[in-house]
N, C-alpha and C positions, 0 to 999 in steps of 0.2 A: 174636956167637957163637950157632950154633944147637945147641938140646939133643938127645942122641941119642935117638932114639925105642926105648923099651926093650921093644917087642912085636916078635915076628916077622911078615913079611908075611903068614903063614898066619892069625895069631891077628887082625891086622887086617881081612883080609878076611872073615874070620867074623863080626867085628863089623859091618861095612858090608851084609854080607848079611842078619843080623839086624834091621838098622834098616829095611832095603828092606821085609823081610817084615812086620815091625811097622807098617809106612805102609800096606802095601796090604791088610792086615786091617783097620786102623783105617777105610781108606776104604770097604770092602765093608761092613762094619758100619754106618757111618754113613748108607750108601745104603739098605741095609735097612731103618733106622729110619725114615728119612725116606720112602721109597717102598714098604715093605711088600716081601713075598716075591713079589708078583703079578708075572707076566709081562706084559709089554706086550701090548696086542690085536695081533692079526695080520689083516690088513686088506689088501683088493685098491688101496684109495685111499692118502693118503700120510698117515702117522699124524705128527702134532705132539706132539715129546717135547721139552722140557716143554711142557705146553699154554700156547696164546699168549694174552695178556691183550686183552680186549676193551675198548676205551676207552669213555669217556661218549659219547653222540651225542643228537641231537636230531631226528627226522624224524616225519612224518606219514604216515597213511594216507588213501585216498582220499575218506574221508569227514571228515577234518580233525583226528582224534583222534591226539594226541601217541604217540611210540613213543619209547623210550630202551634204554638198557643194562639197566634193573632190569627191563623185560619179556622179555628174554632169560635171565635168572635163573630164569624161571617153569617151565621145563622143557626140552624139547630144541628144537634149532632148525636147520633145514635153509636156507642162506641161500645165493642167489645174485645177481648183479647183470645189468642189461639193461634196453634199453627195449622195451617191448611193441609197440611200432610198428615194431620192425626185427627182423629174423630172429634175431640173436643173443639179444634178449630173449624171443621167442617159444619159442626152444628151450630156454632156461633155466628158463621157467615149464614147459614140457614135461618136462623132466628131474626137476623137483620133483614134479610131481604123478604121474610114471609110478612114482617111489621110493617115494610114499606109498600108491600103489594097490596096490602090489607086497606092501605089509604090512598088507592088509586083513583078513586071518584071524587078526590079532593086535588087538583092539580096545584092550586096556590101553597098547600101545604108540603107536597110533595117536593115541589122546588125550593123550599127553604130547608129541606131534611137531607142530611149527608151521613151515609153510612161508612164508619171507618172500624176496620178489623186491624189492632194491633199484633203484628206477627211476632211470636215468641222465639223465633228462630230468624236466622238470616239467609234462609233459602227463597230465594225469591222467584224462581222458575215458575212453581204454581201460582203464587202470587199473581204473576204478568199474566197467567192464562184466565185466572178467576177475574182480573181486571178487564181483559179483552171480552169476555163471557158477559160480564156484569159491569158494565160501567158505572152503576150506580154504588156500586162497593169499592171502597179505597182501600186497600191494603197499605199498612206503613210498618216498616221495619227500621231497625238501628240496633247499635251494640247495647247489652244489658245495662250497661251503666246510663246509656240514653232514655231507657224505658223506665228503669227504676223510680225516678221523681213521680213520673204519672202514676205507676202502680201503687207508691206508697200514700199519694194524695187521693186515691181512690178506694184507700183500704183493702187491695188486694194483698194476699199472701203468697209464698212461692206456687201454690198450687192454683191451677188455671180453671176456672169455671166459666161457663157460658152465660153469666149474667151480663145483661146490658145495661149500659150507663148512658143517662140520659143529659146533655150538656147544652144549656141556654145559650143565646145569642151574646151574653155577657161573658161567656167561655166560664161557667159556674155549674158544678154537678149539682142538678135538680132531683134528680131520682136514680133507683136501680129497680130494674126489672128483672126478679130472681128467675132461674132457668124454669121452676115449676110454673110460671105463668104462660097462658096461653097467647097464641098470635092474636085474637081477637082482642084479650085482654090487654095485651102492650101497643096494639093501635089505638085501642079507647084512651089507655094513660097518656099517651104522645098528644092526642086530640085536646085532652083535658088541661094538660099543663100548657099548652100553647095557648088556648084559650085564656086561662089563668093570668098569663102574662101578657096577654093582650088588654085586659081592663086597665081603665085609666086608676 
């Protein structure tokens, strides 16, 4: 036996719309509490929302010094992958250095930005030469199993492309700057991301 609903269709619709409105208001309030009122940064590249987690990793620079996730938490990092003996690695290194050079008129920003190239081979002779010629560029290398977690976290396939990855001071991936983006656009994106993160 079914009980007859004592409320008219109009009253029930009002209750339903009221419940939906409360849900939407609660959802928006929760987002404002979690993310604040700041608008997401507008950049030429691809903004990662929410920022991606960088896993623990263990690599070494050309002089044998270890580098891990904790090193990325010390400032801003512009990161790329490639073999310096190949055109793709040389192009990635060129894009890293070009972006930094376009920020040369802002010493505090330059001081907080490190350039890292993850070598996709363990041939370190050329990496040492690059490190000596351009101290701003820090090539890193390691066995494939040490690089794999970092590649996976950044969404890289087995193919190496000269995209740049922007990692914030909390060691989180904030943006990807694709190969098609100009040097001026990349420098502007870095400025925008840093300014956005600096807002209270």
